[in-house]
C-alpha positions as CSV (number, residue, x, y, z in Angstrom):
1,M,0.0,0.0,0.0
2,S,1.5,3.3,-1.1
3,V,-1.2,5.9,-1.1
4,F,-3.1,7.3,1.9
5,I,-5.6,10.1,2.4
6,L,-5.6,11.6,5.9
7,Y,-8.7,13.7,6.7
8,Q,-8.3,15.7,9.9
9,N,-9.1,19.1,11.5
10,D,-6.6,21.9,11.9
11,P,-5.7,22.3,14.7
12,C,-6.3,18.9,16.1
13,I,-5.6,17.2,19.5
14,E,-3.3,14.7,17.9
15,D,-1.7,15.1,14.4
16,Y,-2.1,11.6,12.9
17,S,0.7,12.4,10.5
18,D,3.2,12.2,13.4
19,I,2.2,8.6,13.8
20,I,2.6,7.9,10.1
21,K,6.1,9.5,10.2
22,K,7.4,7.4,13.2
23,P,8.9,4.5,11.1
24,F,10.7,6.9,8.8
25,P,13.9,8.9,9.7
26,K,13.8,12.6,9.0
27,S,16.1,12.2,6.0
28,S,13.5,10.1,4.3
29,I,10.5,12.5,4.8
30,I,9.4,15.2,2.4
31,T,6.7,17.6,3.5
32,T,5.1,20.1,1.1
33,N,2.0,22.2,0.6
34,S,2.7,22.7,-3.1
35,I,3.6,20.5,-6.1
36,P,5.9,17.8,-4.7
37,T,9.3,17.1,-6.2
38,L,11.8,14.4,-5.3
39,P,15.6,14.3,-5.1
40,R,17.3,12.4,-7.9
41,T,18.7,9.8,-5.5
42,M,16.8,7.4,-3.2
43,P,16.9,8.0,0.6
44,L,19.9,6.4,2.4
45,L,18.1,4.7,5.3
46,T,14.9,3.5,3.7
47,D,13.9,2.0,0.4
48,K,11.2,4.6,-0.1
49,W,10.5,8.3,0.5
50,L,7.6,9.4,2.7
51,I,5.9,12.3,1.0
52,L,3.4,14.3,3.1
53,V,1.3,16.5,0.8
54,Y,-0.9,19.1,2.4
55,L,-3.6,19.7,-0.2
56,G,-4.9,23.2,-1.0
57,R,-7.0,24.7,-3.7
58,N,-4.6,23.3,-6.4
59,Y,-5.2,19.8,-5.1
60,Q,-5.8,18.2,-8.5
61,K,-2.3,19.2,-9.8
62,Q,-0.8,18.2,-6.4
63,I,-2.3,14.8,-6.7
64,E,-1.4,14.3,-10.3
65,A,2.3,15.3,-9.7
66,S,2.5,13.1,-6.6
67,M,1.4,10.0,-8.6
68,L,4.6,10.2,-10.6
69,F,6.5,9.0,-7.6
70,V,4.2,6.2,-6.4
71,E,6.7,3.5,-7.2
72,S,9.4,5.0,-5.1
73,S,7.4,6.6,-2.3
74,V,4.7,6.3,0.3
75,I,2.4,9.2,-0.4
76,V,0.1,10.7,2.2
77,F,-2.4,13.4,1.1
78,I,-3.5,15.5,4.1
79,C,-6.7,17.4,3.7
80,K,-9.1,19.4,5.8
81,F,-11.8,20.2,3.2
82,G,-13.4,18.8,0.1
83,V,-12.7,15.3,1.1
84,N,-15.2,13.7,-1.3
85,E,-13.7,15.5,-4.3
86,I,-10.2,14.6,-3.2
87,C,-11.0,10.9,-2.7
88,N,-12.5,10.9,-6.2
89,A,-9.5,12.6,-7.7
90,V,-7.1,10.0,-6.1
91,F,-9.4,7.1,-7.0
92,T,-9.2,7.8,-10.7
93,L,-5.3,7.6,-10.6
94,Y,-4.8,5.0,-7.8
95,P,-8.0,3.1,-6.7
96,D,-6.2,1.0,-4.1
97,Y,-5.7,3.9,-1.6
98,T,-6.3,3.9,2.2
99,F,-8.5,6.5,3.8
100,Y,-8.1,7.7,7.4
101,D,-10.9,9.8,8.8
102,R,-9.7,11.6,11.9
103,S,-12.1,14.5,11.7
104,I,-14.6,13.3,14.3
105,V,-13.5,13.1,17.9
106,S,-15.8,12.0,20.7
107,P,-16.6,14.5,23.5
108,E,-15.1,12.0,25.9
109,N,-11.7,12.1,24.1
110,L,-11.9,15.9,23.9
111,Q,-12.5,16.1,27.6
112,K,-9.5,13.8,28.3
113,Y,-7.4,16.1,26.1
114,V,-8.5,19.2,28.0
115,Q,-7.8,17.5,31.4
116,H,-4.3,16.5,30.3
117,R,-3.4,19.9,28.8
118,L,-4.8,22.1,31.5
119,S,-4.7,19.9,34.6
120,V,-8.3,20.7,35.5
121,S,-11.2,18.7,37.0
122,P,-13.5,16.6,34.8
123,N,-16.3,19.1,35.5
124,V,-14.3,22.1,34.2
125,A,-13.0,20.0,31.2
126,K,-16.5,19.1,30.3
127,K,-17.5,22.8,30.5
128,I,-14.7,23.8,28.1
129,V,-15.7,21.1,25.6
130,E,-19.3,22.2,25.7
131,R,-18.5,25.9,25.5
132,S,-16.4,25.0,22.4
133,G,-19.3,23.4,20.7
134,K,-17.7,19.9,21.1
135,Y,-15.7,20.8,18.0
136,E,-12.1,19.7,18.0
137,S,-10.5,22.7,16.4
138,S,-12.4,25.1,18.8
139,V,-11.4,23.0,21.8
140,V,-7.7,23.1,20.8
141,K,-7.7,26.9,20.2
142,N,-9.6,27.5,23.5
143,V,-7.2,25.3,25.5
144,E,-4.2,27.2,24.1
145,M,-5.9,30.5,25.2
146,L,-6.7,29.1,28.7
147,R,-3.2,28.0,29.3
148,I,-2.2,31.5,30.4
149,L,-4.2,30.8,33.6
150,P,-2.9,28.7,36.5
151,P,-5.0,25.5,36.9
152,N,-6.4,26.6,40.3
153,E,-7.9,29.7,38.6
154,L,-9.7,27.7,35.9
155,T,-13.2,27.5,37.3
156,N,-16.5,27.2,35.3
157,K,-17.0,30.9,35.9
158,M,-13.6,31.7,34.3
159,V,-14.4,29.4,31.4
160,D,-17.6,31.4,30.7
161,L,-15.6,34.6,30.7
162,Y,-12.8,33.3,28.5
163,I,-15.0,31.5,26.0
164,P,-17.8,33.9,25.4
165,E,-21.1,33.3,23.5
166,R,-20.9,33.5,19.7
167,N,-22.3,37.1,19.6
168,M,-19.6,38.5,21.8
169,A,-16.0,39.4,21.0
170,S,-13.3,36.9,22.1
171,F,-9.8,37.6,23.3
172,N,-8.5,36.7,19.8
173,Y,-10.9,39.2,18.3
174,V,-9.4,41.9,20.6
175,Y,-5.9,40.8,19.5
176,Q,-6.8,41.2,15.8
177,F,-8.3,44.6,16.5
178,L,-5.2,45.7,18.4
179,V,-2.6,44.5,15.9
180,L,-4.4,44.9,12.6
181,G,-7.0,47.5,13.4
182,V,-9.8,45.3,12.0
183,G,-13.1,44.6,13.6
184,N,-15.8,46.5,15.5
185,Y,-14.7,48.8,18.3
186,S,-18.1,48.5,20.0
187,R,-17.7,44.7,20.3
188,V,-14.3,45.2,21.9
189,V,-15.8,47.7,24.4
190,K,-18.5,45.1,25.3
191,L,-15.9,42.6,26.2
192,V,-13.9,45.2,28.2
193,R,-17.1,46.0,30.2
194,Q,-17.5,42.3,30.9
195,Y,-13.9,42.2,32.2
196,Q,-13.9,45.7,33.9
197,Y,-12.8,44.1,37.2
198,S,-10.3,41.8,35.6
199,I,-8.5,43.8,32.8
200,E,-5.3,42.2,33.8
201,T,-6.6,38.9,32.4
202,I,-7.0,40.4,28.9
203,V,-3.6,42.2,29.1
204,K,-1.8,39.0,30.1
205,F,-3.4,37.1,27.2
206,L,-2.4,39.8,24.7
207,V,1.2,40.1,26.0
208,K,1.7,36.3,25.9
209,R,0.3,36.2,22.3
210,L,2.5,39.1,21.3
211,N,5.6,37.3,22.8
212,S,4.8,34.2,20.7
213,E,4.2,36.3,17.6
214,I,7.5,38.3,18.0
215,E,9.5,35.0,18.3
216,I,8.0,33.8,15.1
217,F,8.6,37.1,13.4
218,E,12.3,36.9,14.4
219,M,12.5,33.4,12.9
220,I,11.1,34.8,9.6
221,M,13.6,37.6,9.6
222,D,16.5,35.2,10.3
223,A,15.3,33.0,7.4
224,K,14.6,30.1,9.8
225,L,10.9,30.2,8.8
226,T,9.6,30.6,5.3
227,G,6.6,29.8,3.1
228,V,8.5,26.7,2.0
229,N,9.5,25.1,5.3
230,Y,6.7,26.3,7.6
231,L,5.1,22.8,7.8
232,Q,8.3,21.3,9.1
233,V,8.9,24.3,11.5
234,A,5.3,23.9,12.8
235,S,6.0,20.2,13.5
236,E,9.4,21.0,15.2
237,L,7.8,23.8,17.4
238,K,4.8,21.6,18.2
239,E,2.6,24.5,17.0
240,P,-0.7,24.2,15.1
241,I,-0.1,24.7,11.4
242,Y,-2.8,27.4,11.2
243,K,-0.9,29.5,13.8
244,I,2.3,29.5,11.7
245,E,0.3,30.2,8.5
246,N,-1.4,33.2,10.2
247,S,2.0,34.6,11.4
248,L,3.4,34.4,7.9
249,L,0.4,36.3,6.6
250,L,0.7,38.8,9.4
251,F,4.4,39.4,8.6
252,N,3.3,40.9,5.3
253,K,0.9,43.3,7.0
254,V,2.7,44.6,10.1
255,T,6.3,45.1,11.2
256,L,8.2,43.5,14.1
257,E,8.6,47.0,15.5
258,H,4.8,47.5,15.6
259,L,4.4,44.4,17.7
260,V,7.2,45.3,20.0
261,V,5.7,48.8,20.6
262,I,2.3,47.3,21.4
263,R,3.8,44.8,23.8
264,S,5.7,47.6,25.5
265,L,2.6,49.8,25.9
266,L,0.6,46.9,27.4
267,S,3.5,45.8,29.7
268,K,3.6,49.3,31.2
269,M,0.1,49.1,32.4
270,T,0.0,48.9,36.2
271,K,-3.5,49.9,37.3
272,Y,-5.4,47.6,34.8
273,D,-8.2,50.2,34.6
274,P,-10.7,49.6,31.8
275,I,-10.4,53.3,30.7
276,E,-6.6,53.0,30.7
277,F,-6.9,49.8,28.6
278,L,-9.3,51.4,26.1
279,F,-7.0,54.5,25.9
280,T,-4.0,52.3,25.1
281,L,-6.0,50.1,22.6
282,K,-7.6,52.9,20.7
283,G,-4.4,54.9,20.8
284,V,-2.7,52.1,19.0
285,V,-5.4,51.5,16.4
286,Y,-6.7,55.0,15.8
287,G,-4.0,57.3,17.3
288,K,-6.5,59.0,19.6
289,Q,-8.2,58.7,22.9
290,P,-11.5,56.7,23.1
291,D,-14.6,58.8,22.9
């Protein structure tokens, strides 16, 4: 068996491609999100290459190009959309493929993941899963956000505050508004009012997010992270692919200096007053005080 299709969410609680890669040394693995190519020589430690192809809008050409290497490689197509069309495209060229569907995760397994990552009680873990709509990607994103809090502070009440209802702004929404100036200011004000006695919570989240973003920007500037190797870097950093993709996109829109200035302004806050926070936020975005 040489051809596999892996259908999974991004981000996910366990990247199944890591399991597929285990029998292969790094020197035998090729990872790409474009049209795959192979070196002219065979790998030194295995009799076949392992090609991981992350399929995008150009999936038809990616699949056709990959099939040129089917005799010398194990090919894994990784997709997060259009699975029926992708299966049909592969079937026309290689009917004897194997399909792995990792897109559906039970609430019980999601709860175990939350408990393991956050060291919280089953009751709080269940609350986080339910607040995330029992959807894997939402659970993973919310867990990463909640990791800024110590486990003893993670109560059901705090979960309700950090994971708001759909019609309210989230902390990530505030981050996008602050860094890119996109979004609705009134929605941000609504969240600030909700957290008026705990502005420090928002600030800590934003500073931690900025620290992570700045580190990634520095990797880009040092040519350690590019649009070519970001899949490999995401794997090495144990970061969700979507996060690295978003940082690469953000790098083309804002400067490292912009992020450093925002972090500096937030870090200087001592009173954690809602008016002070809105002053800082709107000053960054609009260059003026809030009305």
